[in-house]
N, C-alpha and C positions, 0 to 999 in steps of 0.2 A: 582245544576241544575237550570238553568235560564229559564225564561218564555219570549215569544216574540209574538208580534203581528204587522200586517203592513196593508197597504191599497194599494199596487201596483198591477196591473192586468197584467197577463202574455198574450202573444200572441202566437198563434199555427201556424206552417206552416209544409208542407210536407217535406220529405227528399229532399235534393238538388241533387238527382240522379233519373234516370228514374225508374219507377216502373213496375214490373211485378206480376200479380195476378193469383193464381191458384184457378179455381172454379169447381164446379162439385157436383153431388150427393154424398150422404154418401158412404164410403167404396170403392172409386175407386182408392185410393192410392195417394190422394193429400199431405198428410203430408210426405209420403215416397218420392215423387219426391222433395217436398220442402227440406227436409234433404240432398236428393243427390245433389241439386243445391248448397246449402250453406256449403255442404262439413262437416257437424256435425250433431249430433242427437239432433236437437234444438227442433222439434215438437214431441210430444208425439205420438207413433205409436201404436196403439191396433187395434185387429179385432173386434172393438165394434163400431157400428154407432154412430156418435155424440161426438166421443172423442174429436175432435176440435170444441170448440163453438165460441170463438172470432177469430179475425183475427191477425195472427202473423206477425210481421215484422222481416227481418233480411237483413243486407247487404251481397253482394256476388260480386265475380269478375269473369270474364270470358274472356281470352285472352286479359288482360290489360284493360277491360271495367269494370266499377263499375255500380251497379244497386241494387235496393232494391226489395226483393221477399216477397210476402204476401201469407200466407196460411190461407184458410178460411174454415168455418165450412161447413159441407155437406148441399146442399139445399134440403128441403124436400116440399112436395106439400103445396100450400098456404091453409091458414085457419087451419093449425095444432095448437096444444096446447103446452103448456110448453114453451121450449126455442125456438122454430121453427120460431116464428115471429121475435124474436130478432136476430136469426142467419141470416135469410133473410135480416134484416137490415144491419147488419155488412157485407154481402157479396155484397149487392148494395153499400155501402160505399167504400169497396175495388175495386169494379169495377169502380166507378167514379174515384177514384185515379190513376188508372193503366193507362200505356201507352201501355202495350201489355197484352192480357189476355190468359192464358193457359187454355182452356176448356178441363177438363180431362174425359175421358169416360173409360169404361171397356169392352174390347174386349171378356172377358170371358162370361159376362152375355149378351152382346149385346145391341142394341138400346133399351132403355125403355122410356115410356111415360114421365117420368120426364127428361130424357135427351133432349127430344123434346122441352118440356116447357122452360128449360134453354137455349136451342139453340135459341128459339123464343125471349126470353129476352134478349140475347146477340145481335142478329141481330138488336134489336130496339136501342140498345146503339151506334150503328155504330163505336165501338171500334176496334181497330186491334186485331183479335182473331185468335190463332192458335188452331185446333182441334187435340188434342192428344190422341190417343188410346193406353190406358196403359195395362199392363199385357201381352203383346205380347213377350212372352219369347221363341217362337219357330216359325218355319216357317208357319205352319198351323194357328196359332193365328195372325200371321202378315197379312196373307191373309185375315183374317175375318175383318180387319179394313175397307175394302171396303164397309162394311154395314153401315158405319156412313157417307158416301157421302149424304145420304138423309137428313142430319140435315141442309143442305144448308150453311156450313161455310168452304167449300173448301176442299182440300186434307187432309185426315187424316194423322198424323204422328205417325206410329207405334212405341212404345217404351216398354221398361220394367224398371221402376224406381227402383224395388227391385234389379234386376240383372244387372243394369247400362248398358241396351241395347239401342243404338241410343239416349241415352240422350245428349251426346256430339253434335250430329248433331241437335237436338231440340234446344240446346243452340245457336249453330251457326245461325240457322234461326231466333231466337229470337234477336240476337245481330243485324241482318241486319234491323230488324224493329224497334229497340230502338233508340230514339235521342241519340246524342253523349254527354257524361258526363265524367269528370275526373275520373280516375281510383282509386284515393285516396281520403279519407275524412280527415278532420282535427281530430287529435288525442287528442285535448285539451277540447273534449266534456264533459261536467259534466254529469255523470250518476247517477241517483238518483233511488234506488231501494224502493218500497213501500212494506213493509214487515209486517207481524203480523199473529196472529192466525185466523182460518176461522171466517168470517161473522162479522168483526169488521168494515167494510166500506171502504176497500182499493180501491176496483173498483170505488165506488161512490167518493172517494177522488180525483182520477185520472181524473174522468170525470169532477168535479168541476174545478180542476187546468187548465185542457185543455178547458173546455167550450163547449165540445160536447160529445156525446155518444160514446166514444173511446172503452169501453169495456162493456160487458153484466153486468148489475147490477141486483141482485136478492136477496131475503131475504133467499134463500136455501144456507146453509153452503156448500162451495166446488164448486161454480159456476165456478170460475176462476182456470184452471187446469195447464195452461202454463204460463211461464214468457213472457210478452208481451212489446215489445220496441216501445215507441212512441216518435219519434224525434220531437222536436219543438225549437223555438227560444224566449227567453226571455230577453229584453233589451239589445241586441246585444250579447248575450251569448248563445252558441250552448248547448243544453241540451237533454237528453233522459230520459224518465220516463220508469221505469220498473215496471209493476204490476206483482205480483207473486201470486201462489196459496197459500192459508193459510197455514202456518207452524204448524203441531201438534208435540206434544211431542214424542220422540222415544217410541216405545211400543204401540202407539195408532194410528199408520199408517197402513192402510189396504194395502193389496197387489194390485198389478196391477197398475191401472192409478193414484191413490192417492200417492202410493209410488213413481212414476215418478214426481209427482207434487211437492213433497217435495224436491226431488234431483234438480228440476228447480229452486226452490225457493232458495235453497243453493247455486246453480251455480250463480244465479243473485247476491247474496251477493258477490261472489268473482269478479264478473265483475263490480261492481258499485263503485262509490267514496263514496257516502253518502247515509245511509240507514235511511228511515223514519219508525220508528217503531210505527205502528198505534195501539192505545188502545181503548177499549171501556170505556169511562169515567164513565158509569153508572156501570160497574163492577169493577173499579179500576185496579190495576196492578195484574194480576193474575200469577200463577206458570208458565203457558205457555207462558206469556209476558216475564218474567224473562228468560226463557229458550232461546227464540229468540234473546233477548238482549245479552245473552252470545254467540250465534252464531256470532252476529255482531262484539262483542269485539274480539273473537277468530280470526276473519278475518281481525282485525286492520283496521276497516272503520270508516268513520265518522257516527254519529248517532244523530237523532233528534227524540224525543219522542213526538208524536203527540196524545194528548187526544181528541179522536173524539167523535160525538154526545154531544158535550157540549151545544147544544141547549136544550138538555133534562135536564141539571143541572141548579142550580140558579146561574146565572153569576154575582158573587160578588167578590169584593177583597178578602174577608174573605174565600169564597169558594175556590178560585183558590190557595190562601196560603195553606188551609188546604189540598187539593189535591196534592199540590206540595210537602209538608212535608211528606205525606204518600208515595208518589211515590218517593221521594228522599231516604226514608228509605228502601223501597222495592229494588230499584235499586242502592244501596249503592256502588256496584262494578263498577258503571259507573256515578260518580257524576258529570263527565265533560259533559254529555248529555244535551243539553237544551230542556225544555220543552214548547210545543206550545199548547193552548187550541183551538181546531177548531171544526166546524161542517160541514162536507162534504155536507150534504143535504142542508143546508141554504147558504154555501159559507163563514161562519164566520172564519175570519182570514186564510182561506186556501191560499190565495195569500202570505201570510208572509212566508210560508214554502220555497219558492224559493229564497227570500232574505236570509233566514236563511241558507239555503244550500249553496248559495255562500260564505257566511261568514265561514261556516265550511270548505269548500274547501280553502278558503284562508289560514286557519290555517293549514290545512294538507300540504299545500305548502311553509309553513313558514321555514326558515332557521335561525340559531343562530350562531352568530360568536363563533369561537372557544376559543378564549381568554375568552370573556363573559362567556360562558359554563363551561369551568374549574373554573372561579372564583366563580360561584354560587355552583358547586358540592364540590370545597374545603370548602366553608363556611358551606355546609350542613354536610359533614363528620366530620368537626371539632366540630359542634355543638352536633353531635350525631354519633359517631364512630360506624362502624359495629361490631356486636359482633364476637368473636373469639371462636367458639365451641371447637376447638381442641388445645386450648392455643397456638395457632399460630396467630399473628396479621394479620388482613386483611387490605390491602393497596389498596386505589384506586388511580391509579398513574396517569391516563390520560382519557379524555373523548372526543370524537368528534362526531358530527351529520354526519352519513354515508349516509342518504336518506331522501327523503320527500315522502308523499303519500304512507303510513303513515310516519310521522316523526320518524326516527329511530336513536337511540344514542348507541354507542359503547363505553363501559367502559372497560378499561385496568387494571387488577387488578393482584395481585400476585397468586391468587388461586380462580378461578370462582366457584369452587364447595363449597366454605365457604360461599357464598352470600346467606342468606336466603330470601325467597319469601317476607316476611314482609319488609326487608330492601330495596328490590327491589320498594316495593309500597312507602316506604319512599321516596325514591330518585325521583321517578315519581311525587310525590305530590310537591316536592321541585322544580322540573322543571316547573310544572305547575304553581306554585305560582309566579315564576319569568317570564315566558315567555308566559303563557296563554295556548294555544292549546285547547281552548274551543271547544267541540263539536266532537272531534276526538280522537280515540284511539291512543296511542304512543308506540313504541316498544323499549324497552331496552335490549341490549345484553351484555353480560359479557364474557371477554376473558381473560385467564390466560396468564401470561407472556410468558409461553412457545409455546403459540399459535401464 
């Protein structure tokens, strides 16, 4: 496990596609409409006000038009306590970034004072706004949409996001108002998932990298509930940061919203290229940290271990070496993961994570020539032949690299069932000694001759 620090500074930019923001008061169906538009259950949907706190980005297409959708937290009256002021700040940022705003209201409850306040705020922005009357899943409710004319935002469009009523018509109208952009986005974007147990500073780390308040930061464990994608550019490289809800050990996950949060975090791992495992340096490597590292390894992703809150530690070479030895001992199943000492609060070494992520992705994309690969494997097998538990000799006949991202090696043997896991580990270590692959999990597959 190596350590790394750097001094380069990232630059942030908005997505290179037009943006649609969904805003409204709590429980009007914003997340349901968001999921309907992006055609997957990306945002958590619960019948609890305040379930969505941050703003969520997701790419979508409609009739060969590409755009980004932002789901926002429910707007509450000004002057509220708790998360309310921060949610309002997040919604304001989303409104500023949007090309078209979908102002969602609830036809069942009718016009509220909060709807009027939000409408007044939207009129002041002079942004293109569509008034969307949700939950109009029958003719009587559709007729009730006329009550919203008084908000001064034009004709209300009656839909039911849950039942997919008139959502297509809404998208058609939205496309007429959006600036034209390409329907496809580059697929070489480096996706970095920020993962870790609750309250280790993941959201603050993202804010430090991007340089602005992208996600809500709080001392309360569990503030971030959804996976949040933040597209940006760094030294000519397209990247996406994914902030995730803190992952807890199985058996300690409450039902409902937190259960879905863990599912989102695991989904973020599946979608990312490199995971930054954030630790609380003051607590060392905990059992939960090991559990999450296991998730990353099982997904065959790149991994960087970030010891956060290093500003609270004595920053000396001796302290770093001591922490590194202890971390390596605890993470002995992933000795290939580099260790970075960071402080999200002060910005210490935070910029180095992006450089390091690029290096890890380069290793994930590395290919080894077949002749060179077989030469190394023959030497490894000759120096330490595989054990033969059934008195039948195990022969490794040939090996080839079948894929990258992750690097995948296929070994052709006479009987794959005879290869013990310890020998798999030995061969992996020999491959790493010869070819590196620092920072990434690699996959070894064994196939019998008959296969």
